[in-house]
C-alpha positions in Angstrom: 0.3 0.2 -0.3 1.2 3.8 -0.6 1.1 5.6 1.6 -0.7 9.2 0.4 1.8 12.9 1.4 -0.2 15.1 3.4 0.2 19.1 1.6 2.2 21.1 4.6 0.6 24.0 5.6 1.1 26.9 8.9 -1.2 26.9 11.1 -1.2 30.5 12.6 -2.8 31.0 16.5 -5.0 33.6 16.5 -6.4 32.1 20.5 -7.7 34.4 22.7 -7.7 34.1 26.6 -9.1 37.7 28.7 -7.6 36.7 31.8 -5.3 39.2 32.8 -2.7 36.4 33.8 -3.3 34.1 30.9 -1.1 35.4 27.6 -2.5 34.5 24.4 -1.4 34.4 20.4 -4.5 36.1 19.0 -3.5 39.3 22.5 0.0 39.4 20.9 -1.1 40.4 17.5 -0.9 36.9 15.6 -4.0 37.4 13.6 -1.5 41.1 11.8 1.7 39.0 11.6 -0.1 36.6 9.1 -1.0 39.4 7.3 2.4 40.5 7.6 4.1 37.6 6.5 1.8 36.8 3.8 2.4 40.5 1.8 6.8 39.5 2.4 6.0 35.8 1.1 4.7 37.7 -1.5 6.8 39.3 -2.8 9.0 36.5 -2.5 7.1 34.9 -5.5 5.9 31.8 -3.0 2.3 31.0 -1.4 2.2 28.7 0.9 -1.3 28.1 2.5 -1.5 30.2 6.1 -4.0 29.6 7.7 -5.6 30.5 12.2 -5.9 27.8 14.2 -7.8 28.2 17.7 -4.2 26.5 19.5 -1.5 24.8 18.8 -0.9 24.7 23.0 2.1 27.5 23.3 0.6 30.8 24.1 2.2 31.6 26.9 5.1 31.2 24.0 3.4 32.7 21.6 2.2 33.8 19.2 3.0 31.0 16.9 2.9 29.4 14.3 3.6 25.3 13.2 4.8 23.3 9.6 2.4 20.6 9.8 2.0 17.7 9.6 5.0 16.7 11.8 6.6 20.4 11.8 8.7 23.0 14.3 7.6 25.5 15.8 7.5 29.1 15.3 7.4 30.9 18.3 7.8 34.8 19.5 6.6 35.7 16.7 7.1 39.7 16.5 6.5 42.3 13.4 10.4 42.1 13.2 10.9 39.1 12.9 8.4 38.8 9.9 11.4 37.7 7.0 12.6 35.3 9.2 9.5 33.7 10.1 8.9 33.5 5.9 12.5 32.6 5.4 11.7 29.9 8.1 8.1 28.6 6.0 9.7 29.0 2.9 12.5 26.4 4.4 10.2 24.0 5.8 8.3 23.9 3.2 10.7 22.6 0.9 10.6 18.2 2.3 
């Protein structure tokens, strides 16, 4: 039996927790960062699927992104890291 390889996707946590002591990716601007990353990929002539997800279980270290299936996390995504994030996505999608 031949196993079919799933298409890779980049998930971006957009979870918003509203408690005082509960960090969340959405409250740290993950939606805006996702948009900036998409724009950077377009500038580079690249097209990779980025999709919002409610939680990656890394909100205390977020904003969090993950290449799936089975890929690495990018934690602490910030506006000043957009180019670095795009590099990470480009490299991670090669496999």
